[in-house]
KEKE-3310 file (N, C-alpha, C; in steps of 0.2 Angstrom, whole numbers, plus 5000, padded with zeros to 4 digits):
npx = (5569:5569:5584:5590:5583:5588:5597:5594:5595:5607:5607:5597:5594:5596:5585:5568:5555:5541:5532:5526:5509:5503:5516:5527:5533:5539:5543:5553:5562:5555:5560:5576:5584:5597:5612:5618:5633:5648:5643:5645:5642:5636:5628:5619:5615:5613:5609:5599:5598:5586:5579:5574:5581:5578:5581:5583:5584:5591:5590:5597:5592:5593:5601:5603:5608:5607:5613:5614:5615:5603:5595:5588:5588:5583:5584:5578:5577:5573:5572:5565:5566:5562:5575:5577:5563:5549:5541:5541:5544:5545:5544:5551:5551:5556:5544:5535:5525:5510:5496:5483:5492:5494:5499:5514:5527:5536:5535:5530:5527:5519:5528:5522:5508:5503:5491:5487:5495:5502:5511:5510:5518:5513:5501:5494:5497:5506:5521:5535:5549:5559:5563:5568:5558:5557:5564:5556:5548:5555:5551:5538:5528:5517:5521:5527:5520:5511:5500:5494:5490:5487:5485:5471:5468:5467:5479:5490:5505:5515:5525:5538:5542:5553:5550:5554:5559:5551:5555:5556:5559:5567:5557:5544:5527:5516:5499:5482:5465:5460:5471:5479:5494:5501:5513:5529:5544:5561:5571:5582:5595:5609:5614:5605:5589:5576:5562:5545:5532:5515:5499:5488:5480:5489:5491:5502:5506:5503:5512:5524:5524:5524:5537:5545:5542:5547:5561:5564:5560:5569:5581:5579:5578:5591:5599:5596:5602:5613:5625)
npy = (5485:5489:5495:5485:5474:5464:5458:5445:5437:5431:5419:5412:5400:5391:5392:5391:5395:5405:5404:5416:5419:5408:5404:5394:5381:5369:5371:5375:5389:5399:5409:5417:5432:5442:5452:5464:5462:5470:5482:5495:5496:5501:5498:5489:5479:5489:5487:5475:5460:5451:5435:5435:5445:5458:5473:5480:5495:5504:5519:5530:5543:5547:5540:5533:5526:5524:5518:5512:5512:5507:5514:5514:5520:5523:5530:5533:5537:5533:5527:5515:5506:5499:5497:5506:5507:5517:5521:5529:5521:5517:5527:5526:5528:5531:5532:5541:5556:5565:5570:5559:5549:5537:5535:5527:5516:5513:5516:5514:5520:5523:5533:5539:5539:5540:5536:5525:5515:5509:5505:5503:5500:5493:5501:5515:5509:5508:5509:5515:5521:5530:5535:5531:5522:5514:5502:5493:5488:5477:5465:5463:5456:5462:5474:5473:5469:5473:5484:5484:5493:5490:5490:5491:5482:5477:5472:5461:5462:5450:5445:5433:5427:5424:5411:5411:5424:5433:5441:5449:5440:5438:5431:5433:5436:5440:5443:5439:5444:5432:5427:5420:5416:5427:5430:5424:5427:5424:5434:5434:5433:5444:5444:5438:5435:5424:5420:5414:5406:5409:5402:5409:5417:5428:5443:5447:5461:5464:5455:5460:5472:5468:5461:5472:5479:5470:5469:5483:5482:5472:5479:5489:5482:5476:5487:5493:5486:5487:5481)
npz = (5591:5609:5618:5628:5624:5616:5623:5629:5617:5615:5622:5618:5611:5621:5629:5634:5623:5620:5606:5594:5589:5576:5572:5562:5567:5563:5550:5535:5530:5517:5510:5511:5517:5515:5520:5509:5500:5503:5507:5518:5536:5552:5566:5562:5547:5532:5519:5510:5502:5492:5488:5475:5468:5471:5481:5497:5505:5519:5526:5538:5549:5562:5576:5591:5607:5624:5638:5655:5673:5675:5666:5650:5635:5619:5603:5587:5570:5554:5537:5525:5510:5494:5483:5468:5466:5462:5472:5488:5500:5517:5533:5549:5567:5584:5596:5588:5584:5580:5569:5571:5576:5588:5606:5606:5606:5596:5578:5561:5544:5529:5517:5507:5509:5524:5530:5523:5526:5540:5555:5572:5587:5602:5603:5612:5624:5640:5637:5637:5628:5629:5642:5659:5662:5652:5654:5661:5651:5645:5651:5648:5638:5631:5627:5615:5605:5590:5579:5563:5549:5532:5515:5515:5526:5543:5553:5563:5573:5580:5593:5599:5615:5629:5640:5653:5657:5651:5642:5626:5610:5594:5585:5574:5569:5556:5557:5553:5556:5562:5569:5561:5552:5540:5536:5542:5552:5556:5565:5573:5571:5566:5553:5544:5538:5540:5531:5532:5524:5528:5534:5530:5517:5506:5497:5483:5484:5497:5504:5499:5506:5519:5520:5518:5530:5539:5537:5541:5554:5559:5557:5567:5579:5580:5579:5591:5601:5615:5614)
capx = (5568:5573:5591:5591:5578:5592:5602:5593:5596:5613:5606:5590:5594:5596:5580:5562:5552:5534:5532:5520:5503:5504:5523:5528:5539:5543:5544:5559:5561:5553:5565:5582:5586:5604:5615:5622:5640:5652:5640:5647:5637:5638:5625:5615:5615:5609:5606:5598:5596:5580:5581:5571:5585:5577:5585:5580:5589:5589:5593:5597:5593:5596:5602:5606:5606:5611:5611:5618:5612:5596:5591:5589:5585:5584:5581:5579:5573:5576:5568:5567:5563:5565:5579:5574:5556:5547:5537:5546:5545:5542:5548:5551:5554:5555:5539:5533:5520:5507:5489:5481:5497:5493:5505:5517:5535:5539:5530:5533:5522:5521:5530:5518:5502:5503:5484:5486:5500:5506:5512:5511:5520:5509:5498:5490:5500:5511:5527:5539:5555:5564:5565:5570:5553:5558:5567:5551:5545:5558:5548:5531:5527:5512:5524:5531:5515:5509:5494:5496:5485:5490:5481:5464:5467:5469:5483:5493:5512:5516:5532:5539:5546:5556:5545:5557:5559:5546:5559:5555:5564:5565:5552:5538:5522:5511:5493:5476:5460:5459:5477:5482:5500:5502:5521:5533:5551:5566:5575:5586:5602:5610:5616:5601:5582:5572:5555:5541:5525:5509:5493:5483:5481:5491:5492:5509:5507:5504:5518:5530:5524:5526:5544:5549:5542:5551:5567:5564:5560:5575:5586:5578:5579:5598:5602:5594:5605:5618:5631)
capy = (5483:5493:5493:5479:5468:5459:5454:5437:5433:5427:5413:5410:5393:5387:5394:5389:5401:5405:5407:5420:5416:5407:5402:5388:5378:5363:5373:5377:5395:5400:5414:5420:5438:5443:5459:5465:5461:5476:5488:5496:5497:5501:5494:5484:5480:5495:5485:5468:5456:5446:5430:5437:5450:5465:5475:5485:5499:5507:5526:5532:5550:5548:5533:5534:5521:5526:5513:5512:5513:5505:5518:5512:5525:5522:5536:5531:5539:5530:5525:5509:5506:5494:5500:5506:5507:5524:5522:5531:5516:5519:5530:5523:5532:5530:5537:5546:5559:5568:5569:5552:5544:5535:5534:5521:5516:5513:5516:5514:5522:5524:5540:5542:5540:5537:5534:5519:5510:5511:5500:5505:5495:5494:5508:5517:5506:5512:5506:5520:5519:5535:5537:5526:5517:5509:5496:5488:5485:5472:5459:5464:5454:5466:5480:5471:5467:5479:5484:5486:5494:5489:5488:5490:5477:5478:5466:5462:5460:5446:5443:5428:5429:5419:5409:5412:5431:5436:5446:5448:5437:5439:5427:5437:5434:5445:5438:5442:5444:5425:5425:5415:5420:5429:5429:5424:5428:5423:5440:5434:5434:5450:5444:5434:5435:5419:5421:5408:5407:5408:5398:5413:5420:5435:5445:5449:5467:5464:5452:5464:5477:5464:5460:5478:5481:5465:5472:5488:5480:5469:5484:5493:5478:5475:5493:5495:5483:5490:5477)
capz = (5598:5613:5619:5631:5622:5612:5627:5630:5611:5615:5625:5615:5609:5627:5633:5631:5620:5618:5599:5592:5585:5569:5571:5559:5571:5559:5543:5533:5527:5510:5508:5516:5515:5517:5519:5503:5501:5502:5509:5525:5541:5559:5571:5559:5540:5529:5513:5510:5496:5492:5483:5468:5465:5473:5486:5502:5508:5525:5527:5545:5550:5569:5579:5598:5612:5630:5643:5661:5679:5675:5661:5643:5630:5612:5599:5580:5564:5548:5531:5522:5504:5489:5478:5461:5466:5462:5479:5493:5505:5524:5538:5555:5572:5591:5599:5584:5586:5574:5569:5570:5579:5595:5610:5603:5608:5589:5573:5554:5540:5522:5516:5501:5512:5530:5532:5520:5529:5546:5560:5579:5592:5608:5603:5618:5630:5644:5635:5635:5625:5629:5648:5663:5663:5647:5657:5663:5645:5643:5653:5647:5631:5627:5624:5609:5600:5586:5575:5556:5544:5526:5509:5517:5531:5549:5554:5569:5573:5586:5595:5603:5621:5633:5645:5660:5659:5647:5637:5619:5605:5587:5581:5573:5564:5554:5557:5551:5562:5565:5572:5556:5550:5533:5535:5549:5551:5561:5564:5579:5569:5563:5546:5540:5540:5537:5530:5531:5522:5533:5532:5528:5510:5506:5490:5482:5486:5504:5506:5498:5511:5525:5520:5519:5537:5543:5537:5545:5561:5560:5558:5573:5584:5581:5580:5597:5606:5617:5613)
cpx = (5572:5580:5593:5587:5582:5596:5601:5594:5602:5612:5599:5589:5594:5590:5573:5558:5545:5534:5525:5515:5505:5511:5523:5534:5543:5544:5551:5558:5560:5558:5570:5584:5593:5607:5618:5629:5643:5649:5642:5641:5639:5634:5621:5616:5611:5606:5605:5596:5591:5582:5579:5575:5583:5581:5581:5585:5587:5593:5592:5597:5595:5596:5606:5604:5611:5608:5616:5614:5605:5592:5593:5585:5587:5580:5583:5574:5576:5570:5570:5563:5566:5569:5576:5566:5554:5543:5543:5547:5541:5547:5546:5554:5552:5549:5537:5526:5517:5500:5488:5486:5495:5499:5508:5524:5539:5534:5534:5526:5524:5523:5526:5511:5501:5496:5483:5490:5503:5506:5514:5513:5517:5506:5493:5492:5505:5518:5532:5546:5561:5566:5566:5564:5553:5561:5562:5548:5548:5556:5541:5530:5522:5515:5528:5526:5513:5503:5496:5490:5489:5485:5474:5463:5470:5472:5486:5500:5512:5523:5532:5542:5548:5551:5548:5557:5554:5549:5557:5561:5562:5562:5546:5534:5518:5504:5487:5471:5458:5466:5481:5488:5499:5509:5524:5540:5555:5571:5580:5593:5603:5611:5611:5594:5579:5565:5551:5534:5520:5504:5488:5485:5484:5493:5500:5511:5508:5510:5524:5530:5527:5534:5548:5548:5546:5558:5568:5564:5566:5581:5585:5580:5587:5601:5601:5598:5611:5625:5635)
cpy = (5488:5490:5487:5473:5463:5455:5447:5433:5429:5420:5410:5403:5388:5388:5392:5396:5400:5408:5411:5416:5414:5404:5395:5384:5373:5365:5375:5384:5395:5404:5416:5427:5439:5450:5459:5465:5468:5482:5489:5497:5497:5496:5488:5485:5485:5493:5478:5466:5451:5441:5431:5442:5457:5466:5480:5488:5503:5514:5529:5540:5551:5541:5535:5529:5523:5521:5513:5514:5512:5509:5515:5516:5524:5527:5534:5535:5537:5529:5519:5509:5501:5499:5500:5506:5514:5525:5524:5526:5519:5523:5527:5528:5529:5535:5542:5549:5563:5567:5561:5547:5543:5535:5527:5521:5516:5513:5516:5516:5524:5532:5543:5543:5536:5534:5527:5513:5512:5506:5504:5500:5497:5500:5509:5514:5510:5508:5511:5517:5524:5537:5530:5521:5512:5502:5490:5485:5478:5465:5460:5462:5459:5472:5479:5468:5474:5478:5487:5488:5494:5486:5486:5485:5479:5472:5467:5459:5456:5444:5437:5431:5423:5418:5411:5419:5435:5442:5444:5445:5438:5434:5431:5434:5440:5441:5442:5442:5438:5423:5420:5419:5421:5428:5429:5425:5427:5429:5440:5435:5440:5450:5439:5435:5429:5420:5415:5410:5405:5404:5402:5416:5427:5437:5447:5456:5468:5461:5456:5470:5474:5463:5466:5480:5476:5467:5478:5487:5476:5474:5487:5488:5477:5481:5496:5492:5487:5487:5479)
cpz = (5603:5615:5622:5628:5619:5617:5628:5623:5611:5618:5623:5614:5615:5631:5630:5629:5619:5611:5598:5589:5578:5567:5568:5562:5567:5552:5541:5530:5520:5507:5513:5513:5519:5516:5512:5504:5499:5504:5517:5530:5548:5564:5568:5551:5537:5522:5513:5503:5497:5487:5476:5465:5467:5479:5491:5505:5514:5526:5534:5545:5557:5572:5586:5603:5618:5635:5649:5667:5679:5670:5654:5638:5623:5608:5592:5576:5558:5543:5528:5516:5499:5484:5471:5461:5467:5469:5484:5499:5512:5528:5544:5561:5579:5593:5594:5586:5580:5574:5567:5573:5586:5599:5608:5605:5601:5584:5566:5550:5533:5521:5511:5504:5518:5532:5528:5523:5535:5551:5567:5584:5599:5608:5609:5624:5634:5643:5633:5632:5626:5636:5652:5664:5657:5649:5658:5657:5643:5646:5653:5639:5627:5624:5617:5603:5596:5582:5569:5552:5537:5521:5511:5523:5537:5552:5561:5569:5580:5587:5599:5610:5625:5639:5652:5662:5656:5642:5630:5615:5598:5582:5580:5568:5562:5553:5556:5558:5565:5568:5567:5553:5542:5531:5542:5547:5557:5560:5570:5577:5565:5556:5542:5543:5536:5537:5529:5529:5527:5530:5529:5521:5510:5499:5489:5484:5494:5507:5505:5504:5518:5526:5521:5527:5541:5543:5541:5553:5563:5561:5565:5579:5586:5582:5588:5603:5608:5616:5606)
residu = (MET:HIS:ALA:LEU:ALA:LEU:ALA:PRO:PHE:VAL:VAL:LEU:LEU:ALA:CYS:ALA:VAL:THR:TYR:PRO:ALA:GLY:TRP:PRO:GLU:ALA:ALA:LYS:PRO:SER:GLN:VAL:VAL:THR:PRO:THR:ARG:GLY:VAL:MET:TYR:GLY:ALA:ALA:PRO:LEU:SER:TRP:ASP:LEU:PRO:ASP:GLY:THR:HIS:ILE:ARG:VAL:ASP:VAL:GLU:ALA:ALA:SER:VAL:ILE:SER:GLY:LEU:GLY:ALA:TYR:VAL:ALA:GLU:PHE:ARG:PHE:ALA:ALA:ALA:TYR:VAL:ASP:ASP:PRO:GLU:PRO:GLY:ILE:ALA:CYS:ALA:THR:GLU:PRO:ALA:GLY:PRO:GLY:VAL:PRO:ARG:THR:ARG:PHE:GLY:CYS:TRP:SER:ARG:ALA:ASP:PRO:THR:ALA:LEU:HIS:LEU:TRP:LEU:ALA:PRO:GLY:GLY:ASP:CYS:PRO:ALA:ARG:HIS:VAL:GLY:ALA:ALA:ARG:THR:LEU:VAL:ARG:PRO:GLU:CYS:TRP:GLN:GLY:GLU:LEU:LEU:ALA:HIS:GLY:ARG:ARG:LEU:GLN:LEU:ARG:HIS:GLY:PHE:LEU:ARG:SER:THR:LYS:ALA:PRO:VAL:GLY:TYR:ILE:THR:TRP:VAL:ASP:GLU:HIS:GLU:GLN:ALA:LEU:LEU:ALA:ALA:ASP:ILE:VAL:ARG:GLU:LEU:ARG:ILE:ASP:LEU:PHE:ASP:GLY:THR:ALA:GLU:VAL:THR:PRO:GLU:LEU:ARG:ARG:SER:LEU:VAL:LEU:LEU:THR:VAL:ALA:LEU:THR:TRP:TRP:GLU:HIS:ALA:SER:SER:PRO:ASP)
# end
C-alpha cells in the first residue's frame, strides 16, 4: 500500500469498516501465517512460515518512502517465492512498465511467465504512486482494487476501507467473476496474516498462488508505511 495508506490502521478497531466483497465477518481463520523467527528485517518481515511447514521469502531490490509537505512517494521493487520451490515466484514493483502492462500503481507478475500470472492494482486508473498526486488516492477506494490473471482465470482483488475517510484497510479478498471469495486475508497486523477460506471453489495450485500474492501484498503495504 502507498506510504500513508497504513496511517488509519492504528485506529482501525475503533472505526466502522466497509468490508470487501466476500469477506467472512464471523469466520475464524483457517490458517495463520507468521514471520520466521530469527530472520532480521527492516520495514516488514522478509520470511514467513505457513502452517504446513512451507516458507515464503521476500527479496528486496529497492525500497524507498518519502513523505512530507503533502507529498507521499513510495518506490519498491522486490520478489517473493516459496523457499525450496524450483519455480522463481513473482516479481513486484511500483508503477511497473513494459509490453502488455497497463498504467498501474503497483503490480506483481510471475517471473517464469508474466502472461500466465499477473496482478495490476487500479489498472488504467488515475491512481499515481510516485508523485504528489498520490496523496489523493488515499481516499479513493477504487485505487486499491486489483485485477488478477492466474491459472487461466480472471479474478479480482478487493480491499476494505474506512467508511468515514474512505482510506483503505488491510482486509482483502480474492474474488471470482461472481464476487464470491476464493480466499480472504486480514493483513492489518505487521506480524501476522490471518487467512480465511472463501465460499468459491479454488484449486490447490490457485490457492498457493493467492497465498504468495497475499504475502507480497502484505509486505508492500507495511513497508510503504511512513511510520
